[in-house]
FIZA-127351 format. One line per 5 residues: number of its first residue (from 0); their letters; for each residue x, y, z of C-alpha. Coordinates in nm, 4 decimals, decimal comma. Last residue first. Example, Ala and Ser with C-alpha at 12.3 -4.5 7.8 and 13.67 -1.06 7.14 Angstrom:
% residues 2
1> sa> 1,3670 -0,1060 0,7140; 1,2300 -0,4500 0,7800
//
This chain:
% residues 372
371> rrtsv> -1,1678 1,3532 2,6022; -1,2095 1,1290 2,3029; -1,3608 0,7939 2,3936; -1,1595 0,4774 2,3300; -1,3259 0,1449 2,2484
366> tvtfk> -1,1108 -0,1666 2,2592; -1,0928 -0,4954 2,0690; -0,8109 -0,7350 2,1586; -0,6517 -0,9987 1,9375; -0,4586 -1,3254 1,9692
361> anrav> -0,6386 -1,5862 2,1814; -0,9585 -1,3830 2,1874; -1,0495 -1,0488 2,3410; -1,3551 -0,8282 2,3451; -1,4730 -0,4836 2,4558
356> qetpg> -1,1723 -0,3613 2,6525; -1,2310 -0,0040 2,7670; -1,0324 0,3104 2,6917; -1,0682 0,6542 2,8491; -0,8958 0,9115 2,6256
351> itrel> -0,7272 0,9589 2,2910; -0,3482 0,9699 2,3235; -0,2874 0,8715 2,6845; -0,5586 0,6068 2,7088; -0,4780 0,4707 2,3622
346> lpryr> -0,1117 0,4393 2,4615; -0,2069 0,2599 2,7837; -0,4309 0,0197 2,5807; -0,1809 -0,0591 2,3062; -0,0425 -0,3747 2,4620
341> lgsnw> 0,1335 -0,5012 2,1465; 0,0917 -0,8647 2,2537; -0,2842 -0,8303 2,2220; -0,2634 -0,7790 1,8464; -0,4988 -0,4924 1,7796
336> vcwlq> -0,8625 -0,4121 1,7106; -0,9805 -0,0527 1,7462; -1,3131 0,1219 1,7947; -1,2354 0,4931 1,8236; -1,5148 0,7015 1,9719
331> ggprl> -1,6244 1,0653 1,9685; -1,7041 1,2338 2,2995; -1,4941 1,5375 2,2140; -1,4575 1,5505 1,8324; -1,2410 1,2890 1,6681
326> vravd> -1,0064 1,4138 1,3942; -0,7086 1,5125 1,6101; -0,7330 1,2075 1,8355; -0,7460 0,9867 1,5255; -0,4313 1,1594 1,4008
321> tfmrp> -0,2512 1,0779 1,7256; -0,3791 0,7190 1,7158; -0,2428 0,6830 1,3626; 0,1018 0,8085 1,4604; 0,1058 0,5688 1,7573
316> aildt> -0,0040 0,2816 1,5264; 0,2799 0,3300 1,2782; 0,5764 0,3037 1,5161; 0,5326 -0,0648 1,6067; 0,7463 -0,1724 1,3134
311> vaaas> 0,7821 -0,4598 1,0674; 0,9800 -0,3425 0,7666; 0,8885 -0,4290 0,4064; 0,7257 -0,0894 0,3323; 0,6168 0,0192 0,6813
306> hfppn> 0,4364 -0,2812 0,8274; 0,2366 -0,2883 1,1533; -0,1061 -0,1960 1,0222; -0,3796 -0,0590 1,2491; -0,7247 -0,2254 1,2464
301> laifs> -0,9338 0,0876 1,2885; -1,2972 0,1963 1,3229; -1,3729 0,5676 1,3676; -1,6926 0,7282 1,5021; -1,7810 1,0888 1,5892
296> asasp> -1,5826 1,2823 1,3304; -1,4983 1,6496 1,2600; -1,2730 1,7609 1,5462; -0,9892 1,8399 1,3030; -1,0688 1,8397 0,9328
291> raglm> -1,0095 1,5245 0,7230; -0,7555 1,5203 0,4387; -0,4691 1,3975 0,6582; -0,6667 1,1035 0,7923; -0,3877 0,8402 0,7743
286> ddrav> -0,1745 0,9359 0,4739; -0,4493 0,9421 0,2137; -0,6059 0,7471 -0,0694; -0,9791 0,8076 -0,0391; -1,2925 0,5932 -0,0576
281> avrde> -1,6286 0,7693 -0,0176; -1,9057 0,5280 0,0794; -2,2711 0,6284 0,0340; -2,2959 0,6393 -0,3462; -2,0661 0,3371 -0,3811
276> ignal> -2,3128 0,1228 -0,1858; -2,4164 -0,1235 -0,4576; -2,2307 -0,4156 -0,2990; -1,9998 -0,4776 -0,5965; -1,9399 -0,1025 -0,6286
271> mtara> -1,8322 -0,0764 -0,2653; -1,5957 -0,3710 -0,3055; -1,4464 -0,2286 -0,6267; -1,3814 0,1006 -0,4457; -1,2200 -0,0921 -0,1615
266> savai> -0,9934 -0,2851 -0,4014; -0,8786 0,0291 -0,5836; -0,8118 0,1958 -0,2472; -0,6212 -0,1059 -0,1176; -0,4038 -0,1248 -0,4283
261> asqds> -0,3286 0,2484 -0,4075; -0,2195 0,2003 -0,0468; -0,2428 0,4911 0,2003; -0,5909 0,3881 0,3093; -0,9186 0,5681 0,3619
256> ayvha> -1,2861 0,4838 0,4030; -1,5521 0,7495 0,4675; -1,9000 0,6135 0,5360; -2,2497 0,7606 0,5037; -2,5420 0,5954 0,6811
251> gpyqt> -2,8657 0,5467 0,4881; -2,8987 0,1827 0,5774; -2,6842 0,1001 0,8851; -2,5728 -0,2604 0,8487; -2,4933 -0,2208 0,4777
246> amwag> -2,2814 0,0933 0,5180; -2,1134 -0,0424 0,8306; -2,0212 -0,3698 0,6573; -1,8905 -0,1840 0,3516; -1,6641 0,0307 0,5696
241> vigtg> -1,5387 -0,2727 0,7615; -1,4740 -0,4798 0,4498; -1,3092 -0,2002 0,2517; -1,0338 -0,4013 0,0835; -0,7773 -0,2356 0,3096
236> caldi> -0,9594 0,0278 0,5153; -0,6679 0,1812 0,7022; -0,9314 0,4022 0,8696; -1,2989 0,3129 0,8235; -1,4800 0,6316 0,9239
231> lpdsp> -1,8536 0,6697 0,9952; -1,9446 0,9964 0,8298; -2,0024 1,3330 0,9986; -2,0773 1,5841 0,7217; -2,2411 1,3252 0,4915
226> tggvp> -2,4133 1,1681 0,7940; -2,3152 0,8469 0,9701; -2,2535 0,9780 1,3171; -2,3153 0,7822 1,6360; -2,3048 0,4062 1,6167
221> vypln> -2,6188 0,1896 1,6342; -2,5280 -0,1796 1,6425; -2,1989 -0,1317 1,8225; -1,8979 -0,3057 1,6660; -1,8239 -0,6350 1,8392
216> elllr> -1,8474 -0,9073 1,5764; -1,7011 -0,6685 1,3200; -1,3890 -0,6182 1,5323; -1,3418 -0,9919 1,5874; -1,3674 -1,0534 1,2120
211> tgidl> -1,1185 -0,7732 1,1470; -0,8643 -0,9460 1,3696; -0,9320 -1,2886 1,2166; -0,8749 -1,1795 0,8583; -1,1802 -1,1771 0,6306
206> ragaf> -1,0987 -1,2840 0,2764; -1,0384 -1,1390 -0,0675; -0,6771 -1,0476 0,0029; -0,5718 -1,0138 0,3670; -0,4117 -0,6736 0,2946
201> aggya> -0,4290 -0,5897 -0,0765; -0,1311 -0,7281 -0,2697; -0,3194 -0,8585 -0,5719; -0,6464 -0,6750 -0,6233; -0,9236 -0,7557 -0,3790
196> rvelg> -1,3025 -0,7498 -0,4107; -1,5425 -0,8419 -0,1298; -1,9117 -0,9207 -0,1886; -2,0539 -0,8930 0,1600; -2,2531 -1,1128 0,3989
191> avrva> -1,9520 -1,1519 0,6278; -1,7571 -1,2956 0,3349; -1,8409 -1,3468 -0,0338; -1,5363 -1,3719 -0,2577; -1,3965 -1,1862 -0,5560
186> apapd> -1,0440 -1,1485 -0,6910; -0,9795 -0,8141 -0,8535; -0,8767 -0,7831 -1,2184; -0,5325 -0,6745 -1,3379; -0,4926 -0,6247 -1,7139
181> rgdrp> -0,3741 -0,9233 -1,9111; -0,0653 -1,0325 -2,1016; -0,0262 -1,3862 -2,2332; 0,3295 -1,3303 -2,3511; 0,6328 -1,1096 -2,2875
176> arasl> 0,9732 -1,2225 -2,4240; 1,2078 -1,1144 -2,1432; 1,2383 -1,1413 -1,7625; 1,5424 -1,0614 -1,5463; 1,5302 -1,1848 -1,1847
171> vrskq> 1,7562 -1,0042 -0,9383; 1,8930 -1,1179 -0,6004; 1,9640 -0,9790 -0,2553; 2,1410 -1,1118 0,0545; 2,4405 -0,8831 -0,0017
166> rahsv> 2,4783 -1,0160 -0,3543; 2,3085 -1,3253 -0,4946; 2,3980 -1,4269 -0,8467; 2,1435 -1,3220 -1,1042; 1,8512 -1,5280 -1,2338
161> dlqgf> 1,7415 -1,5236 -1,5966; 1,3842 -1,5718 -1,7180; 1,2727 -1,6133 -2,0768; 0,9212 -1,6682 -2,2127; 0,7470 -1,4117 -1,9972
156> heglv> 0,3893 -1,4001 -1,8678; 0,3385 -1,7254 -1,6761; 0,7152 -1,7495 -1,6225; 0,6953 -1,4427 -1,3994; 0,4626 -1,6370 -1,1689
151> tnmsv> 0,6869 -1,9445 -1,1722; 0,9984 -1,7420 -1,0932; 0,8100 -1,5788 -0,8051; 0,7247 -1,9272 -0,6773; 1,0975 -1,9804 -0,6297
146> smhkl> 1,0705 -1,7507 -0,3294; 1,1811 -1,4002 -0,2346; 1,1286 -1,2001 0,0867; 1,4302 -1,3377 0,2744; 1,6357 -1,3047 -0,0439
141> rggav> 1,5859 -0,9291 -0,0532; 1,4398 -0,8032 -0,3770; 1,4774 -0,7753 -0,7486; 1,3007 -0,7382 -1,0800; 1,4671 -0,6270 -1,4028
136> vvvda> 1,1974 -0,6538 -1,6693; 1,3232 -0,6414 -2,0269; 1,0857 -0,5189 -2,2957; 1,1397 -0,6320 -2,6546; 0,7671 -0,6614 -2,7339
131> dahaa> 0,7186 -0,3125 -2,5916; 0,4990 -0,2956 -2,2819; 0,1179 -0,3270 -2,2787; -0,0057 -0,6801 -2,2108; 0,3178 -0,8324 -2,0801
126> ilgai> 0,3638 -0,5409 -1,8403; 0,0077 -0,5723 -1,7068; 0,0368 -0,9495 -1,6669; 0,3621 -0,9135 -1,4730; 0,2132 -0,6495 -1,2429
121> drlae> -0,1035 -0,8480 -1,1635; 0,0956 -1,1697 -1,1120; 0,3414 -0,9869 -0,8849; 0,0512 -0,8604 -0,6726; -0,0870 -1,2154 -0,6573
116> lsrpl> 0,2531 -1,3447 -0,5492; 0,2557 -1,0986 -0,2608; 0,5956 -0,9828 -0,1345; 0,6258 -0,7295 -0,4127; 0,9447 -0,7447 -0,6225
111> rlvvv> 1,1050 -0,4048 -0,6724; 1,0671 -0,3582 -1,0443; 1,2673 -0,1745 -1,3101; 1,0892 -0,2011 -1,6432; 1,2950 -0,1342 -1,9564
106> ragsv> 1,1408 -0,1139 -2,3040; 0,8171 0,0606 -2,2124; 0,5609 0,0899 -2,4949; 0,2686 0,1214 -2,2525; 0,4074 0,0520 -1,9046
101> lsadl> 0,2485 0,3079 -1,6720; -0,0325 0,4133 -1,9065; -0,1648 0,0562 -1,9049; -0,2506 0,0716 -1,5360; -0,0797 0,1017 -1,1994
96> pvirf> -0,1240 0,4771 -1,1748; 0,1526 0,7149 -1,2939; 0,3992 0,9407 -1,1121; 0,6172 1,1452 -1,3445; 0,9918 1,1399 -1,3847
91> hdalg> 1,2968 1,3457 -1,4809; 1,1732 1,6942 -1,3883; 1,1898 1,6317 -1,0115; 1,5630 1,5556 -1,0181; 1,7014 1,8583 -0,8308
86> lrsan> 1,8185 1,6498 -0,5347; 1,5962 1,8151 -0,2717; 1,2989 1,8156 -0,5075; 1,3550 1,4502 -0,5932; 1,3715 1,3505 -0,2261
81> aelar> 1,0467 1,5345 -0,1509; 0,8687 1,3826 -0,4519; 0,9942 1,0336 -0,3730; 0,8911 1,0744 -0,0073; 0,5440 1,1819 -0,1213
76> egtia> 0,5089 0,8685 -0,3317; 0,6422 0,6536 -0,0491; 0,3879 0,8048 0,1891; 0,1157 0,7491 -0,0711; 0,2015 0,3804 -0,0703
71> dlhar> 0,1749 0,1896 -0,3992; 0,4567 0,3619 -0,5841; 0,4366 0,3896 -0,9625; 0,6984 0,5601 -1,1744; 0,7142 0,6612 -1,5397
66> igdag> 1,0609 0,7885 -1,6303; 1,0743 1,0610 -1,8947; 1,4512 1,0788 -1,8575; 1,7220 0,8279 -1,7676; 2,0670 0,9777 -1,7191
61> ahaag> 2,2318 0,7997 -1,4240; 2,0745 1,0461 -1,1783; 1,7317 0,9616 -1,3205; 1,7880 0,5871 -1,2739; 1,8977 0,6375 -0,9130
56> ltlag> 1,6073 0,8764 -0,8659; 1,3495 0,6203 -0,9732; 1,5132 0,3231 -0,8025; 1,5911 0,4957 -0,4720; 1,2636 0,6880 -0,4629
51> yadni> 1,1076 0,5940 -0,1310; 0,9826 0,2383 -0,1868; 0,9803 0,1754 -0,5622; 0,7037 -0,0655 -0,6545; 0,7272 -0,0127 -1,0295
46> vavdg> 0,9749 0,1920 -1,2326; 0,9191 0,2443 -1,6045; 1,1929 0,3306 -1,8537; 1,1478 0,3935 -2,2274; 1,0009 0,7431 -2,1937
41> pqasa> 1,3200 0,9204 -2,2967; 1,5358 0,6738 -2,4935; 1,7093 0,3768 -2,3343; 2,0677 0,2830 -2,4236; 2,2108 0,3458 -2,0769
36> rleas> 1,9008 0,1986 -1,9131; 1,9795 -0,1487 -2,0448; 2,3401 -0,1272 -1,9301; 2,2433 -0,0056 -1,5825; 1,9684 -0,2656 -1,5172
31> edlil> 2,1806 -0,5054 -1,3108; 2,3456 -0,2192 -1,1185; 2,0123 -0,0497 -1,0474; 1,8534 -0,3723 -0,9261; 2,1597 -0,4482 -0,7126
26> rdaad> 2,1503 -0,1074 -0,5432; 1,7795 -0,1340 -0,4679; 1,8303 -0,4858 -0,3272; 2,1125 -0,3619 -0,1029; 1,8890 -0,1081 0,0690
21> vavlg> 1,7460 0,2410 0,0323; 1,5169 0,4502 0,2556; 1,6114 0,2649 0,5734; 1,4300 0,1840 0,8975; 1,6992 0,0519 1,1326
16> paevd> 1,7135 0,3673 1,3402; 1,3829 0,5529 1,3047; 1,1798 0,7316 1,0385; 0,8086 0,6744 0,9836; 0,6774 0,7800 0,6444
11> pwrrl> 0,6756 1,1514 0,5629; 0,9747 1,1142 0,5381; 1,1672 0,8036 0,4222; 1,4827 0,9988 0,3418; 1,7333 0,9797 0,0575
6> adfie> 2,0450 1,1966 0,0640; 2,2979 0,9163 0,1209; 2,1503 0,7235 -0,1725; 2,2036 1,0088 -0,4152; 2,5597 1,0776 -0,2966
1> sm> 2,6319 0,7041 -0,3232; 2,5482 0,7026 -0,6930
//
């Protein structure tokens, strides 16, 4: 198996020393599920929440075929495809949405535990509703990201739960006897005058985080753009709060919202539908703004993330600013909110153009950068 792991890359996600494509939790999950997978028939195995292909390709290399895999991040999905092509394993799996088709009839589910309990609840309910009655879920993660509450959540949908010994600061939970299955449904709350919908695991959930609140309080009342060919852009949209706010504040304006997370995109689409603005807000799953033409936008709003998979990193925002600079036409503006300690202003100046501070509170700064 080591030859598989040694070949894995994170690309097109950020790559840097300390950012790995496979870790001890992946290895433990594969070891703990090996016997179950050995007796599985084609189509019996589903992989959920893989990061860059370690679980899917590890299972494929060991003989599993017809694997159904779901990765939330589009960068992880593309990394899986690139790694599989390089290793000659592309024919052993297919990528499937997080719905009944992913786990229907599955007998072995290999799961990298999400950090969000609500995301785990959605996944566990889905498996219990649609997998084989004899399904075994082998779910693992790093101890620093696990809690006993995960046992409780799995216990809501499975009658038997076994806990492995810890190994290299990782652990596996094995769940059997599915019960009380249900399909995921988004949480709903009214914030900032909007009906917000959030599936488990979406950034900030069904609430308004303090950075986004500061951004909304300071966005200009009449932004440029807002036409079908030049929409207002909500980059890294999460549940779609900013995009929905712009669409409701500026009647008739068109908005383009994008995020790399499948959970975020599903949540944002549900938010737009709940507010009756789905005809004016296009929601796309994309790596930054890869699908947008260069020099095609006048207005972009952004609250940049600082997580790549489970790793905290300051390498994501620079890549996003570079893509923003590509997509903005001269004179176009980026309105950005960021943690003040990150000191992004010089980077914004270099990458995009003249940058002014618009607002600041105890933790966050809002700036506007104008494309040169």
